[in-house]
N, C-alpha and C positions, 0 to 999 in steps of 0.2 A: 524288652518287647511292650506295648501297650493296648488300652482295647481298642486301638486307632488305628492300631498296626503299624507297626514301627515307631520311628522317629519323631511323631507326633509334636513332644511336647520342643524337645528341642530344633524342630524348627519351626514353627509357634513362637520360642523365642529369641529367633534369628530374626523372624517379618516382623517381630515388634520392637526389637533394635533397627530397622535397618529403613524402617518408615518414618518418612520426614514431618513434621512435626505438623506442615502446612496443612499438610494430607491428612493426619491425623484430628487433627481438628475438624477438615472438611467434613472425614465422616463421620465424628460426633459429629457438627449441626445439623445432620440428614439426618441418621437415629436418633437424637430426639425432636428433630421434624415429623419423625414416620409416627413415633408415639405420644406427640400432644404433650411432650414434658419441655420446657424453656432452656433454656441451654446461657448463663447468666455467667458474665467475664468479671472479672476488680482485679483492679490497677494496683500492679505492690507497690506505689509509691505512696511512702510514709506509712504500712504496715507494721513495722515493727517500732512508730511511734503513738499508735492511735490504738485507742483501746476499744476492746472488740464490744464492752457489757453499753457504753452510755456514747463513745465515736471520741468522747477529746481528745486531740493529737494534742502530743505537747515528746520534745525530746526528753526532758528530766525523769520521764516514767520511765525510760528504760534503766533500772540503776545497774544490771550488767547484763551478760554476757546471759546470762538464765532468765535476769530476775524483772518481773517488770511491776512494778505500782502504779496504777491512774494517781494521776495527780486534781483529778477529781475528786473520783468514788470511790476513793482508797483500798481499792480489790486488788488483791494480788495474784497474780497468773505465772506461770510460765511463761518466757518471753516468747521463747514458739509455737507454743499452743495459742497467746493469746496473735500473734501475728498472722497467726493460720488463719 
């Protein structure tokens, strides 16, 4: 039992799992609008090749699955952290 009476967490997890992405994005946009928060989107195109610090796009920067070294500013990042 939870403070919310019963299996609240289980039902919440199920409802999150079953929601369609379009509905989720619509509700997120509504929430942001109600709270005057800008909702920004980002293209996934070239994120694994783009340095998040200087903006340089170069396939050579992706050294390995885990390592990213910018060919312009020479900064080193974990590839997933840089792409995010």
